[in-house]
N, C-alpha and C positions, 0 to 999 in steps of 0.2 A: 965072739958070737956065742950066744947061748944055745944049749941043746934044745931039741924039739920038746922033750919032756918038761924042761924048765920053763920054756915059753908057754906051754899048755897050762902048767900049774899057776904061773904068775898071771896069765890071762884070766883064768877062772877066778882067782882071788880078786882081781880088779873088777871083773863083771859082778861078783858078789858084793863088792864094796859099793859099786854104782847102783845096783839093784838089790837093796838089802831085804826086800820082801819075797825074794825067790825061795820057794820051798826046796831045800837042798836035796831031798829025796827025788824030786821031779826034775832035777837039773843034771844034764849031761853035756858032753862036748857038742852033740848035734842038736840040742834044744834050740828052738826058734826064740831068739832073745826078744823079738818084737812082740810075740805072743805072751812073753813073760814080763812085759811092762816097759821095754826099751822104747823111748820116744825121742823126738828130735832134741829135746833139752838135755836129757841124761845121755843121749848118744854123743853129744859134743863133750860132755864131761868124760865119757869113756875114751873118746879119741885123744883128749889131752892127757889123761892118765896113762894111756898106752904109749903115747909119744914120749912122755917124760920117763916112764919106767924102762923102755927099751932103747931110748936114745935115737929114735927115728923120727922122720917127718912124713906124714901122709900128704899126698897131693890132693887137690880138689877132686880129681877123677877117682882116687882111691876111696873116698868117703861116699859110699853108696850102700843101699840096703843089701845087696848081694854079698859084699865084703864083711858086713857086720851082722849077718843073719844068725851066726852061731859062734861058739868058741872055735870050732873047727875052721870056719872061714876066716876068722880073725887071725888065728895062728898061721894059716897059710899065707895071708897077707904080710904078717910080721916077718915070717921066714923069708919071703921074697925080698922084703925091704932090707933085711940084714945080709942077704945072700950076695 
């Protein structure tokens, strides 16, 4: 199991890869990813990359706006899945 800090860093890197137009100065763990350009298409890319990177599987009920609102909420979900 990866540490929380490592999960946060890897999640940030994946989000920045999926949303390359994010201004890094405006990006924090609590930033709303939907207001930064996350839509249904790149959300699915994000889900797949996170699953592959962390070796986890999200259920249909895991994939919702609340869980993918920010890096913080994604990290919480990943930590629960690994826990």
